[in-house]
DOPATOR-938277 format. One record per residue (C-alpha): residue number from 1; chain; x, y, z; residue in one letter. Coordinates in Angstrom, 2 decimals, padded with zeros to 5 digits. Example, Ala and Ser with C-alpha at 12.3 -4.5 7.8 and 13.67 -1.06 7.14 Angstrom:
# DOPATOR-938277
+-----+-------+---------+---------+---------+------+
!  nr ! kette !      xx !      yy !      zz ! rest !
+-----+-------+---------+---------+---------+------+
!   1 !     A !  012.30 ! -004.50 !  007.80 !    A !
!   2 !     A !  013.67 ! -001.06 !  007.14 !    S !
+-----+-------+---------+---------+---------+------+
//
This chain:
# DOPATOR-938277
+-----+-------+---------+---------+---------+------+
!  nr ! kette !      xx !      yy !      zz ! rest !
+-----+-------+---------+---------+---------+------+
!   1 !     A ! -001.97 !  029.02 !  060.38 !    M !
!   2 !     A ! -002.21 !  028.65 !  056.69 !    K !
!   3 !     A ! -000.83 !  032.26 !  056.27 !    M !
!   4 !     A !  002.20 !  031.40 !  058.44 !    H !
!   5 !     A !  002.88 !  028.31 !  056.32 !    V !
!   6 !     A !  002.73 !  030.36 !  053.11 !    K !
!   7 !     A !  005.01 !  033.01 !  054.61 !    L !
!   8 !     A !  007.47 !  030.31 !  055.68 !    L !
!   9 !     A !  007.41 !  028.71 !  052.31 !    L !
!  10 !     A !  008.01 !  032.09 !  050.57 !    C !
!  11 !     A !  010.87 !  032.69 !  052.87 !    L !
!  12 !     A !  012.49 !  029.31 !  052.07 !    V !
!  13 !     A !  011.74 !  029.80 !  048.41 !    A !
!  14 !     A !  013.65 !  033.12 !  048.45 !    G !
!  15 !     A !  016.62 !  031.63 !  050.03 !    I !
!  16 !     A !  016.71 !  028.78 !  047.40 !    F !
!  17 !     A !  016.36 !  031.22 !  044.50 !    L !
!  18 !     A !  019.58 !  032.89 !  045.60 !    L !
!  19 !     A !  021.46 !  029.50 !  045.44 !    L !
!  20 !     A !  023.29 !  029.14 !  042.17 !    P !
!  21 !     A !  024.05 !  025.47 !  042.82 !    F !
!  22 !     A !  022.19 !  022.20 !  043.77 !    A !
!  23 !     A !  022.06 !  021.18 !  047.41 !    V !
!  24 !     A !  024.05 !  018.09 !  048.20 !    N !
!  25 !     A !  021.07 !  016.69 !  050.05 !    A !
!  26 !     A !  020.59 !  013.58 !  052.14 !    Q !
!  27 !     A !  016.95 !  012.47 !  052.49 !    I !
!  28 !     A !  016.16 !  009.22 !  054.37 !    A !
!  29 !     A !  012.93 !  007.49 !  053.25 !    I !
!  30 !     A !  011.30 !  004.60 !  055.13 !    D !
!  31 !     A !  008.31 !  002.77 !  053.49 !    L !
!  32 !     A !  005.76 !  000.54 !  055.14 !    S !
!  33 !     A !  002.31 ! -000.85 !  054.32 !    M !
!  34 !     A ! -000.77 ! -000.84 !  056.53 !    N !
!  35 !     A ! -001.25 ! -004.51 !  055.96 !    R !
!  36 !     A !  000.63 ! -007.32 !  054.12 !    P !
!  37 !     A ! -002.61 ! -008.88 !  052.60 !    N !
!  38 !     A ! -005.54 ! -007.27 !  050.70 !    Y !
!  39 !     A ! -008.61 ! -008.50 !  049.10 !    I !
!  40 !     A ! -009.26 ! -007.72 !  045.40 !    Q !
!  41 !     A ! -010.47 ! -004.05 !  044.87 !    F !
!  42 !     A ! -009.60 ! -003.06 !  048.35 !    E !
!  43 !     A ! -007.66 !  000.27 !  048.85 !    K !
!  44 !     A ! -004.00 ! -000.11 !  049.49 !    V !
!  45 !     A ! -002.18 !  002.45 !  051.73 !    F !
!  46 !     A !  001.50 !  003.08 !  052.05 !    A !
!  47 !     A !  003.11 !  005.09 !  054.81 !    K !
!  48 !     A !  006.30 !  007.14 !  053.84 !    V !
!  49 !     A !  008.35 !  008.56 !  056.55 !    V !
!  50 !     A !  010.83 !  011.19 !  055.30 !    M !
!  51 !     A !  013.76 !  012.58 !  057.23 !    R !
!  52 !     A !  015.80 !  015.61 !  056.13 !    N !
!  53 !     A !  019.52 !  014.97 !  056.85 !    D !
!  54 !     A !  020.77 !  017.52 !  054.38 !    S !
!  55 !     A !  021.48 !  020.28 !  056.80 !    G !
!  56 !     A !  019.19 !  022.56 !  054.80 !    H !
!  57 !     A !  015.45 !  023.31 !  054.96 !    A !
!  58 !     A !  013.81 !  021.62 !  051.91 !    I !
!  59 !     A !  010.64 !  023.18 !  050.59 !    A !
!  60 !     A !  008.30 !  021.67 !  047.98 !    F !
!  61 !     A !  006.55 !  024.35 !  045.88 !    G !
!  62 !     A !  005.39 !  025.46 !  042.45 !    H !
!  63 !     A !  008.54 !  027.47 !  041.69 !    D !
!  64 !     A !  011.03 !  025.81 !  039.32 !    E !
!  65 !     A !  013.66 !  025.47 !  041.98 !    K !
!  66 !     A !  011.28 !  024.11 !  044.57 !    L !
!  67 !     A !  009.61 !  021.48 !  042.38 !    Q !
!  68 !     A !  009.71 !  017.94 !  043.71 !    G !
!  69 !     A !  007.59 !  014.82 !  043.85 !    D !
!  70 !     A !  006.86 !  011.76 !  046.01 !    L !
!  71 !     A !  006.68 !  008.77 !  043.62 !    L !
!  72 !     A !  006.33 !  005.05 !  043.63 !    F !
!  73 !     A !  007.53 !  002.10 !  041.66 !    E !
!  74 !     A !  005.35 ! -000.94 !  041.86 !    I !
!  75 !     A !  006.21 ! -004.36 !  040.25 !    R !
!  76 !     A !  003.92 ! -007.31 !  039.86 !    D !
!  77 !     A !  004.92 ! -010.94 !  040.51 !    S !
!  78 !     A !  006.54 ! -011.14 !  037.12 !    Q !
!  79 !     A !  008.72 ! -008.23 !  038.13 !    N !
!  80 !     A !  006.97 ! -006.08 !  035.49 !    V !
!  81 !     A !  006.46 ! -002.44 !  036.50 !    P !
!  82 !     A !  002.94 ! -001.18 !  036.73 !    L !
!  83 !     A !  001.83 !  001.82 !  034.63 !    K !
!  84 !     A !  000.26 !  004.73 !  036.41 !    K !
!  85 !     A ! -003.60 !  005.26 !  035.77 !    I !
!  86 !     A ! -003.31 !  008.94 !  036.31 !    T !
!  87 !     A ! -000.74 !  011.70 !  035.81 !    Q !
!  88 !     A ! -001.52 !  013.02 !  039.30 !    A !
!  89 !     A !  001.12 !  012.44 !  042.09 !    T !
!  90 !     A !  000.67 !  012.47 !  045.88 !    P !
!  91 !     A !  000.28 !  016.11 !  046.89 !    P !
!  92 !     A !  003.30 !  017.46 !  048.73 !    I !
!  93 !     A !  003.33 !  020.99 !  047.50 !    V !
!  94 !     A !  003.54 !  023.28 !  050.48 !    G !
!  95 !     A !  005.56 !  020.74 !  052.52 !    T !
!  96 !     A !  008.55 !  022.16 !  054.43 !    I !
!  97 !     A !  011.19 !  019.82 !  055.89 !    L !
!  98 !     A !  013.42 !  021.61 !  058.25 !    K !
!  99 !     A !  016.91 !  020.37 !  058.73 !    A !
! 100 !     A !  016.72 !  017.16 !  060.79 !    G !
! 101 !     A !  012.92 !  017.15 !  060.68 !    E !
! 102 !     A !  010.87 !  013.95 !  060.00 !    T !
! 103 !     A !  007.38 !  013.94 !  058.38 !    K !
! 104 !     A !  004.98 !  011.15 !  057.63 !    E !
! 105 !     A !  002.84 !  010.77 !  054.40 !    F !
! 106 !     A ! -000.06 !  008.36 !  054.09 !    I !
! 107 !     A ! -000.69 !  007.65 !  050.42 !    V !
! 108 !     A ! -003.57 !  005.54 !  048.91 !    P !
! 109 !     A ! -001.45 !  004.05 !  046.14 !    I !
! 110 !     A ! -004.49 !  002.35 !  044.48 !    T !
! 111 !     A ! -005.49 !  005.93 !  043.49 !    R !
! 112 !     A ! -002.44 !  006.05 !  041.17 !    Y !
! 113 !     A ! -002.00 !  002.41 !  040.14 !    Y !
! 114 !     A ! -004.25 ! -000.48 !  039.14 !    N !
! 115 !     A ! -003.46 ! -003.14 !  041.82 !    I !
! 116 !     A ! -006.60 ! -005.30 !  041.31 !    N !
! 117 !     A ! -005.02 ! -008.27 !  039.69 !    T !
! 118 !     A ! -004.43 ! -010.91 !  042.32 !    P !
! 119 !     A ! -000.78 ! -011.64 !  043.04 !    G !
! 120 !     A !  002.33 ! -010.47 !  044.90 !    K !
! 121 !     A !  003.53 ! -006.95 !  044.52 !    Y !
! 122 !     A !  006.76 ! -005.04 !  045.33 !    K !
! 123 !     A !  006.70 ! -001.35 !  046.03 !    V !
! 124 !     A !  009.28 !  001.21 !  046.56 !    M !
! 125 !     A !  008.95 !  005.09 !  047.08 !    A !
! 126 !     A !  011.34 !  007.68 !  046.00 !    Y !
! 127 !     A !  011.48 !  011.50 !  046.24 !    V !
! 128 !     A !  012.87 !  013.92 !  043.67 !    T !
! 129 !     A !  013.49 !  017.71 !  043.97 !    H !
! 130 !     A !  014.97 !  020.33 !  041.66 !    A !
! 131 !     A !  017.81 !  020.83 !  044.23 !    L !
! 132 !     A !  018.82 !  017.28 !  044.57 !    F !
! 133 !     A !  021.61 !  015.84 !  042.55 !    K !
! 134 !     A !  019.86 !  012.41 !  042.64 !    E !
! 135 !     A !  016.67 !  010.91 !  043.72 !    E !
! 136 !     A !  016.31 !  009.23 !  047.11 !    Y !
! 137 !     A !  014.84 !  005.78 !  047.41 !    R !
! 138 !     A !  013.13 !  003.84 !  050.18 !    S !
! 139 !     A !  013.31 !  000.23 !  051.24 !    N !
! 140 !     A !  011.27 ! -002.32 !  049.24 !    D !
! 141 !     A !  007.95 ! -003.48 !  050.69 !    C !
! 142 !     A !  005.86 ! -006.54 !  049.60 !    F !
! 143 !     A !  002.14 ! -007.21 !  049.79 !    F !
! 144 !     A ! -000.37 ! -009.61 !  048.33 !    N !
! 145 !     A ! -003.79 ! -009.12 !  046.72 !    V !
! 146 !     A ! -006.16 ! -012.15 !  046.48 !    S !
! 147 !     A ! -009.65 ! -012.78 !  045.29 !    E !
! 148 !     A ! -010.66 ! -014.12 !  048.73 !    G !
! 149 !     A ! -012.65 ! -017.24 !  049.50 !    N !
! 150 !     A ! -016.39 ! -016.95 !  049.17 !    L !
! 151 !     A ! -018.08 ! -017.84 !  052.47 !    L !
! 152 !     A ! -021.68 ! -016.69 !  051.77 !    W !
! 153 !     A ! -023.54 ! -014.94 !  048.93 !    S !
! 154 !     A ! -027.01 ! -013.59 !  048.27 !    R !
! 155 !     A ! -028.51 ! -011.64 !  045.27 !    S !
! 156 !     A ! -031.27 ! -009.15 !  046.30 !    V !
! 157 !     A ! -033.50 ! -006.80 !  044.46 !    G !
! 158 !     A ! -033.24 ! -003.08 !  044.83 !    I !
! 159 !     A ! -036.37 ! -001.70 !  046.45 !    P !
! 160 !     A ! -038.34 !  000.51 !  044.06 !    E !
! 161 !     A ! -038.10 !  003.54 !  046.25 !    F !
! 162 !     A ! -034.26 !  003.27 !  046.06 !    L !
! 163 !     A ! -033.94 !  002.30 !  042.49 !    N !
! 164 !     A ! -033.44 !  005.28 !  040.14 !    T !
! 165 !     A ! -032.24 !  003.22 !  037.25 !    D !
! 166 !     A ! -035.69 !  001.74 !  036.38 !    T !
! 167 !     A ! -037.49 !  005.10 !  035.89 !    K !
! 168 !     A ! -038.34 !  005.80 !  032.19 !    P !
! 169 !     A ! -036.35 !  008.64 !  030.58 !    K !
! 170 !     A ! -039.39 !  009.80 !  028.64 !    D !
! 171 !     A ! -043.07 !  009.08 !  028.01 !    D !
! 172 !     A ! -042.24 !  007.23 !  024.70 !    S !
! 173 !     A ! -040.35 !  004.44 !  026.56 !    M !
! 174 !     A ! -042.13 !  001.16 !  027.13 !    D !
! 175 !     A ! -043.36 !  001.35 !  030.70 !    K !
! 176 !     A ! -043.08 ! -002.47 !  031.10 !    D !
! 177 !     A ! -039.19 ! -002.06 !  030.71 !    K !
! 178 !     A ! -039.30 !  000.32 !  033.70 !    S !
! 179 !     A ! -040.62 ! -002.39 !  035.99 !    K !
! 180 !     A ! -037.51 ! -004.63 !  035.55 !    K !
! 181 !     A ! -036.03 ! -005.25 !  038.98 !    I !
! 182 !     A ! -032.37 ! -004.29 !  039.38 !    S !
! 183 !     A ! -030.30 ! -006.61 !  041.60 !    S !
! 184 !     A ! -027.38 ! -006.29 !  043.85 !    R !
! 185 !     A ! -025.05 ! -009.06 !  045.21 !    L !
! 186 !     A ! -023.85 ! -009.32 !  048.73 !    Y !
! 187 !     A ! -020.69 ! -011.52 !  048.94 !    N !
! 188 !     A ! -019.02 ! -012.50 !  052.28 !    I !
! 189 !     A ! -015.37 ! -013.24 !  051.49 !    K !
! 190 !     A ! -012.42 ! -014.17 !  053.66 !    T !
! 191 !     A ! -008.67 ! -013.90 !  053.45 !    I !
! 192 !     A ! -005.97 ! -015.11 !  055.97 !    Y !
! 193 !     A ! -003.87 ! -013.00 !  058.20 !    E !
! 194 !     A ! -001.53 ! -015.38 !  059.71 !    G !
! 195 !     A ! -003.66 ! -018.35 !  060.93 !    S !
! 196 !     A ! -006.86 ! -016.39 !  061.28 !    R !
! 197 !     A ! -009.43 ! -015.45 !  058.69 !    R !
! 198 !     A ! -010.59 ! -011.88 !  058.10 !    V !
! 199 !     A ! -014.26 ! -011.27 !  056.98 !    Y !
! 200 !     A ! -015.04 ! -008.85 !  054.14 !    Y !
! 201 !     A ! -018.36 ! -007.63 !  052.78 !    L !
! 202 !     A ! -018.24 ! -007.01 !  049.06 !    V !
! 203 !     A ! -021.32 ! -005.29 !  047.49 !    V !
! 204 !     A ! -021.44 ! -005.44 !  043.70 !    E !
! 205 !     A ! -023.51 ! -006.13 !  040.53 !    D !
! 206 !     A ! -022.41 ! -007.31 !  037.11 !    D !
! 207 !     A ! -020.55 ! -004.10 !  036.26 !    N !
! 208 !     A ! -019.50 ! -002.31 !  039.46 !    T !
! 209 !     A ! -017.98 ! -003.00 !  042.89 !    V !
! 210 !     A ! -019.91 ! -000.47 !  045.14 !    F !
! 211 !     A ! -018.38 ! -001.17 !  048.51 !    S !
! 212 !     A ! -015.78 ! -003.21 !  050.40 !    I !
! 213 !     A ! -015.99 ! -003.44 !  054.05 !    K !
! 214 !     A ! -013.56 ! -005.34 !  056.44 !    R !
! 215 !     A ! -015.82 ! -006.08 !  059.42 !    F !
! 216 !     A ! -014.00 ! -008.57 !  061.72 !    G !
! 217 !     A ! -011.98 ! -011.66 !  062.33 !    M !
! 218 !     A ! -012.64 ! -015.36 !  062.88 !    E !
! 219 !     A ! -012.91 ! -016.32 !  066.55 !    I !
! 220 !     A ! -012.26 ! -019.94 !  067.13 !    G !
! 221 !     A ! -015.07 ! -022.28 !  065.96 !    D !
! 222 !     A ! -017.75 ! -019.54 !  066.44 !    E !
! 223 !     A ! -019.63 ! -018.92 !  063.16 !    Q !
! 224 !     A ! -021.18 ! -015.61 !  061.96 !    P !
! 225 !     A ! -024.76 ! -015.38 !  060.77 !    Q !
! 226 !     A ! -026.08 ! -013.57 !  057.65 !    F !
! 227 !     A ! -029.51 ! -012.76 !  056.32 !    D !
! 228 !     A ! -031.36 ! -010.14 !  054.28 !    T !
! 229 !     A ! -034.64 ! -008.43 !  055.08 !    D !
! 230 !     A ! -037.63 ! -007.16 !  053.15 !    N !
! 231 !     A ! -035.79 ! -003.91 !  052.31 !    F !
! 232 !     A ! -032.86 ! -005.91 !  050.94 !    S !
! 233 !     A ! -030.64 ! -004.87 !  053.79 !    R !
! 234 !     A ! -027.94 ! -007.19 !  055.05 !    L !
! 235 !     A ! -027.86 ! -008.35 !  058.63 !    H !
! 236 !     A ! -024.60 ! -009.77 !  060.14 !    I !
! 237 !     A ! -024.17 ! -011.23 !  063.56 !    L !
! 238 !     A ! -020.55 ! -011.63 !  064.23 !    L !
! 239 !     A ! -019.00 ! -013.42 !  067.29 !    P !
! 240 !     A ! -016.30 ! -011.38 !  069.01 !    L !
! 241 !     A ! -015.89 ! -014.03 !  071.70 !    S !
! 242 !     A ! -017.95 ! -016.95 !  072.98 !    P !
! 243 !     A ! -020.06 ! -014.38 !  074.87 !    R !
! 244 !     A ! -019.94 ! -011.11 !  072.85 !    I !
! 245 !     A ! -021.47 ! -010.50 !  069.39 !    F !
! 246 !     A ! -021.41 ! -007.54 !  066.97 !    S !
! 247 !     A ! -024.60 ! -006.88 !  065.11 !    Y !
! 248 !     A ! -024.43 ! -005.01 !  061.82 !    F !
! 249 !     A ! -026.99 ! -003.73 !  059.27 !    V !
! 250 !     A ! -025.75 ! -002.65 !  055.82 !    F !
! 251 !     A ! -027.82 ! -001.07 !  052.91 !    D !
! 252 !     A ! -027.55 ! -002.05 !  049.31 !    I !
! 253 !     A ! -024.70 !  000.45 !  048.77 !    K !
! 254 !     A ! -022.71 ! -001.09 !  051.52 !    G !
! 255 !     A ! -023.35 !  001.86 !  053.90 !    A !
! 256 !     A ! -023.47 !  000.84 !  057.61 !    L !
! 257 !     A ! -026.95 !  001.70 !  058.99 !    E !
! 258 !     A ! -026.59 !  000.09 !  062.48 !    K !
! 259 !     A ! -023.96 ! -001.41 !  064.73 !    R !
! 260 !     A ! -024.70 ! -002.72 !  068.17 !    E !
! 261 !     A ! -022.93 ! -005.13 !  070.51 !    V !
! 262 !     A ! -024.76 ! -007.87 !  072.35 !    Y !
! 263 !     A ! -023.78 ! -010.28 !  075.15 !    K !
! 264 !     A ! -024.89 ! -013.84 !  075.88 !    K !
! 265 !     A ! -027.21 ! -014.27 !  078.85 !    T !
! 266 !     A ! -029.29 ! -017.39 !  079.53 !    N !
! 267 !     A ! -030.06 ! -017.04 !  075.85 !    T !
! 268 !     A ! -027.72 ! -016.73 !  072.86 !    I !
! 269 !     A ! -028.15 ! -013.66 !  070.43 !    P !
! 270 !     A ! -029.38 ! -014.97 !  066.99 !    T !
! 271 !     A ! -030.96 ! -013.52 !  063.79 !    L !
! 272 !     A ! -034.62 ! -014.33 !  063.29 !    V !
! 273 !     A ! -036.52 ! -013.88 !  059.94 !    N !
! 274 !     A ! -040.24 ! -013.00 !  060.33 !    D !
! 275 !     A ! -041.88 ! -015.19 !  057.69 !    P !
! 276 !     A ! -044.94 ! -012.85 !  057.58 !    K !
! 277 !     A ! -043.16 ! -009.70 !  056.50 !    N !
! 278 !     A ! -039.58 ! -010.60 !  055.90 !    G !
! 279 !     A ! -038.20 ! -008.35 !  058.61 !    S !
! 280 !     A ! -035.16 ! -009.47 !  060.60 !    I !
! 281 !     A ! -034.96 ! -009.17 !  064.41 !    I !
! 282 !     A ! -032.18 ! -009.91 !  066.82 !    L !
! 283 !     A ! -033.50 ! -012.35 !  069.50 !    A !
! 284 !     A ! -031.76 ! -013.47 !  072.60 !    G !
! 285 !     A ! -029.02 ! -011.97 !  074.69 !    G !
! 286 !     A ! -028.85 ! -008.27 !  075.71 !    E !
! 287 !     A ! -027.06 ! -005.15 !  074.74 !    L !
! 288 !     A ! -023.50 ! -005.13 !  075.97 !    A !
! 289 !     A ! -021.74 ! -002.15 !  077.64 !    K !
! 290 !     A ! -018.60 ! -000.83 !  076.15 !    Q !
! 291 !     A ! -015.67 ! -000.74 !  078.60 !    G !
! 292 !     A ! -017.58 ! -003.12 !  080.85 !    V !
! 293 !     A ! -018.46 ! -006.14 !  078.71 !    D !
! 294 !     A ! -016.00 ! -005.58 !  075.78 !    Y !
! 295 !     A ! -013.38 ! -003.26 !  074.44 !    K !
! 296 !     A ! -014.08 ! -001.56 !  071.16 !    D !
! 297 !     A ! -011.64 ! -002.54 !  068.42 !    N !
! 298 !     A ! -011.86 !  000.40 !  066.02 !    T !
! 299 !     A ! -009.39 ! -001.28 !  063.65 !    E !
! 300 !     A ! -012.07 ! -003.84 !  062.64 !    E !
! 301 !     A ! -015.00 ! -001.48 !  062.62 !    R !
! 302 !     A ! -016.51 ! -001.01 !  059.16 !    P !
! 303 !     A ! -017.65 !  002.52 !  060.06 !    D !
! 304 !     A ! -014.31 !  003.77 !  061.48 !    K !
! 305 !     A ! -013.24 !  007.00 !  059.68 !    P !
! 306 !     A ! -010.26 !  006.64 !  057.29 !    D !
! 307 !     A ! -007.89 !  009.35 !  058.34 !    K !
! 308 !     A ! -005.54 !  008.56 !  055.60 !    A !
! 309 !     A ! -008.11 !  009.78 !  053.05 !    E !
! 310 !     A ! -008.62 !  013.24 !  054.59 !    K !
! 311 !     A ! -005.95 !  015.09 !  052.64 !    P !
! 312 !     A ! -007.32 !  013.93 !  049.26 !    E !
! 313 !     A ! -011.08 !  013.85 !  049.82 !    T !
! 314 !     A ! -011.63 !  016.04 !  046.81 !    S !
! 315 !     A ! -010.69 !  013.29 !  044.49 !    D !
! 316 !     A ! -013.73 !  011.08 !  044.07 !    K !
! 317 !     A ! -013.29 !  007.65 !  042.58 !    P !
! 318 !     A ! -015.04 !  007.23 !  039.29 !    A !
! 319 !     A ! -017.83 !  004.64 !  038.77 !    K !
! 320 !     A ! -015.95 !  001.53 !  037.62 !    A !
! 321 !     A ! -016.17 ! -001.17 !  035.10 !    D !
! 322 !     A ! -015.32 ! -004.50 !  036.72 !    K !
! 323 !     A ! -013.68 ! -005.58 !  033.50 !    A !
! 324 !     A ! -011.00 ! -003.02 !  034.11 !    D !
! 325 !     A ! -011.16 ! -003.63 !  037.87 !    K !
! 326 !     A ! -011.09 ! -000.12 !  039.41 !    P !
! 327 !     A ! -014.05 !  000.09 !  041.66 !    A !
! 328 !     A ! -016.60 !  002.68 !  042.86 !    K !
! 329 !     A ! -016.17 !  002.31 !  046.56 !    L !
! 330 !     A ! -017.94 !  003.95 !  049.43 !    Q !
+-----+-------+---------+---------+---------+------+
//
């Protein structure tokens, strides 16, 4: 399949190289965001739909006459344009748009811009190409970034068997210093989507945001439960309805270790902390059956794969300084 794409790209490139003039192209671009509201440090994705109305096949390649880019312009609440944090651009080399064809691109724009300051933002996409007489621009989109409202918080120590930061680098180091306990902070925050609150788990320390997980929405007056166990894992019991509850267990890096769904019987599911050993058990209710007792909403699952990241998984986010507000996210 890749060989066929390369051959087609070379064929289109050969045709363009014979053209002594620029194509009077018409490219329609539609821009949309995956959500209107985000919590601080969350990844922000934009969807760009590009339609080729030029009457010619348009190829994006490395050759001088095939060079083109998909770019963005983002402005803050003061209408000040944001500077890019990298020289990289969304990868579209190898893309061929046949005449009349439409293609969709999902772009994590937080990979290219620092959008961590709370406020309202305006974003616009545009495409350039060596054969275009002008750039083609999309509609404007708006979104909000907020710090969120703190609902629950707990600081936990990192278990010794998981903590590599406390090991001495050499024998000359003071062994007492190696016994200092590193800590990690679990914050449960909320933001509003319409009239309902959305729950987020933010795992961080003084310097780094390690993970942000969106794990559910508020259901009426039902309140979630939170607790930590003797291994510093976070347990969450989230009502999905008056009878159905999601049970999550997260580790200190924010990775999801367990997800189960329970239903109310003559007893109500609840988190119980064993005072003797600090373990957490879920008491009451019974396991629910998917498709019988509930429908699985993958949009709110913290373990759902992020398809939008697949084309760019080779770029790993760097460990972040919270003062600069990019984050090391799982």
